[in-house]
Every structure is written in C-alpha cells, then in structure tokens.
C-alpha positions in Angstrom: 12.3 -131.6 100.7 9.9 -133.8 98.5 7.2 -131.3 99.0 9.8 -128.6 97.9 10.6 -130.3 94.7 6.8 -131.0 93.9 6.4 -127.0 94.0 9.3 -126.7 92.1 8.1 -128.8 89.2 4.6 -127.7 89.4 6.4 -123.8 89.0 8.3 -125.4 86.0 5.1 -126.3 84.1 3.8 -123.1 84.2 7.1 -121.1 83.7 8.8 -123.3 81.3 6.2 -122.7 78.5 6.2 -119.4 79.4 10.2 -119.0 78.9 9.9 -121.1 75.5 6.9 -118.7 74.5 8.6 -115.3 75.4 12.2 -116.5 73.7 10.3 -117.7 70.5 8.5 -114.6 70.4 11.3 -112.5 71.0 13.8 -114.1 68.4 10.9 -113.6 65.4 10.4 -110.1 66.9 14.2 -109.7 66.8 14.9 -111.1 63.3 11.6 -108.9 61.7 13.3 -106.2 63.1 16.3 -106.3 61.5 14.9 -107.6 58.5 12.7 -104.3 58.4 15.8 -102.4 59.1 17.6 -103.9 56.2 15.0 -102.9 54.3 14.5 -99.5 54.9 18.1 -98.7 54.6 18.1 -100.4 51.2 15.0 -98.2 50.3 16.7 -95.2 51.6 19.6 -95.9 49.8 18.0 -96.2 46.4 15.8 -92.6 47.1 19.4 -91.0 47.7 20.8 -92.3 44.4 17.5 -91.1 42.6 18.3 -87.7 44.1 21.9 -87.5 43.6 22.3 -89.2 40.3 21.0 -86.2 38.0 23.1 -83.6 40.5 26.1 -85.9 40.1 25.4 -85.9 36.2 24.8 -81.9 36.2 28.2 -81.7 38.0 29.4 -83.2 34.7 28.0 -80.9 32.6 29.6 -77.7 34.3 32.8 -79.1 34.7 32.7 -79.5 30.8 31.2 -76.3 30.5 34.0 -74.9 32.7 36.5 -76.5 30.2 34.9 -75.2 27.4 35.0 -71.8 28.9 38.8 -72.0 29.8 39.9 -73.0 27.1 42.7 -70.7 25.7 40.8 -70.5 22.1 37.1 -69.6 23.9 38.9 -67.0 26.4 40.7 -65.6 23.0 37.4 -65.7 21.2 35.3 -63.9 24.1 38.3 -61.7 25.9 39.9 -60.6 23.0 40.1 -56.6 22.1 42.7 -55.5 19.5 43.7 -52.3 21.4 44.2 -53.9 24.6 47.6 -54.5 26.2 48.6 -58.1 26.1 49.2 -57.2 30.0 45.8 -56.6 30.4 44.7 -59.4 28.0 46.9 -61.8 30.2 45.3 -60.7 33.3 41.8 -60.6 32.3 42.0 -64.4 31.1 43.6 -65.5 34.1 40.9 -63.4 36.6 38.1 -65.4 33.9 39.7 -68.5 34.5 39.6 -68.5 38.0 36.1 -66.7 38.1 34.7 -69.9 36.5 36.8 -72.0 38.7 35.7 -70.6 41.9 31.8 -70.6 40.3 32.4 -74.4 39.7 34.7 -75.2 43.0 31.5 -77.2 44.8 31.1 -79.8 42.1 33.8 -81.4 43.5 31.6 -82.6 45.8 29.5 -84.5 43.4 32.9 -85.6 41.1 35.6 -88.6 42.1 38.8 -87.3 43.2 40.8 -88.0 40.5 38.5 -86.3 38.3 38.4 -83.1 40.4 42.2 -83.4 40.4 42.2 -83.4 36.4 40.1 -80.4 36.7 42.4 -78.5 39.1 45.5 -79.4 37.1 43.8 -78.4 33.5 42.7 -74.8 35.5 46.9 -74.7 36.3 48.2 -75.7 32.8 46.5 -72.9 30.9 47.4 -70.4 33.1 51.1 -71.8 32.4 50.5 -71.8 29.2 49.3 -68.3 29.0 51.8 -66.9 31.6 54.4 -68.5 29.3 53.6 -67.1 26.1 52.8 -63.7 27.8 56.7 -63.8 29.4 58.1 -64.2 25.3 56.3 -60.7 24.4 57.7 -57.8 24.2 56.5 -54.7 26.4 54.7 -53.0 23.6 52.8 -56.3 22.7 49.0 -56.3 22.4 46.4 -58.5 22.9 46.2 -59.9 19.2 50.1 -60.8 19.9 49.6 -62.5 22.7 46.4 -64.4 20.9 48.6 -65.2 17.8 51.3 -66.8 20.3 48.9 -69.1 22.4 47.1 -70.2 19.3 50.8 -70.9 17.8 51.7 -72.8 21.3 48.0 -74.6 21.5 48.7 -75.8 17.6 52.5 -77.7 18.8 50.2 -79.9 21.1 49.1 -83.3 20.0 45.9 -82.6 22.2 44.4 -79.4 24.4 44.9 -79.8 28.0 41.2 -79.0 28.5 40.0 -81.7 25.6 41.8 -84.7 27.7 40.1 -83.3 30.7 36.5 -83.4 28.8 37.4 -87.0 27.5 38.2 -88.1 31.0 35.1 -86.8 32.3 33.4 -88.4 29.7 34.9 -92.0 30.3 34.1 -91.2 34.2 31.2 -91.2 33.4 30.6 -94.0 31.0 31.9 -96.2 34.0 29.9 -94.5 36.6 26.2 -94.6 34.6 27.2 -96.3 31.2 
C-alpha cells in the first residue's frame, strides 16, 4: 500500500502542476475569446450604424417628399386641368397618391412603426378629404370646382394633415439624431 501511495504521490507531483497550468491557460484563453467576441460585436454594431444612418435619413427625406407631393394643394397644382371633369380629376389625384405611396412603401423598414402609421393615416385622410369634397359636387362639376372645394375645406382646418406628419417626422428625427 505504501508503494501505491508513493507512486500516486509521485504521479500527482507531475499531474497537479500540469492541471493547474491547463486550467489557467483555459481560463485566460476563454476570457480573451469572450472579450474579443464582445469587441467584434461592438465594432460590427458601429459599422452597421454608420451604414444604416444615411439610409434612415434618406428614408425620412423621402417620406417628407411623399407628404409634400400628396398634399392637396400640391396635387391641385400638379394635376389640375380646367377642362377635365371633377370625377376624372378625383381619380387622378387618388391614383397619384396611391402611386406615391406604393413607391415609398419600402421606407417603413427604416422609420419607426409610429412614423409609418402617421404616413399611412395621412394618406387616408387626404383621400378622404378628396372623396368627401367630391361627393358634395354636382355631376357636371369640373376640376376647378373640386379644386376650389378642396382648398376651402383645407382652409377650415387648423393645420393640414400632411404638415402635421412632416412636423412629426422632423421631431422624430431630432430625437434620433439631434
């Protein structure tokens, strides 16, 4: 038994320092690897932010441009033709709004859900304004008649829906990047 104990103690003299060195090396390498991974994650996040920030800014710019294009006053300026019926004029305005919306629909990926909801609601409000004023028109009404009715309805509002949305987007931008 003494011989076995001596052999065991002799083996432990060689094995124990090896185990201690192994565990120390493992601990150092593991910590270093975790720190390296964390640093890589931080760097990747910074690189992604530097790439996505200009795209997000561009999305906000495009949405402001969308709102400007679909504002009733701008639609009237761009589409109004004196010898077109109110019915055709209404259809042109709504088609233009829907085309602009479809063209900018991918921008929702880069803005907050709340901002996109504002855009969607304003689109619907403008269409509703056009439709409600059109419904008040006589059948023989022409584009200038509908234009006048829309402008008068807009003048009764405190602030235009498109301008409210633009103000919202600007405020959100200031919070994000200000």
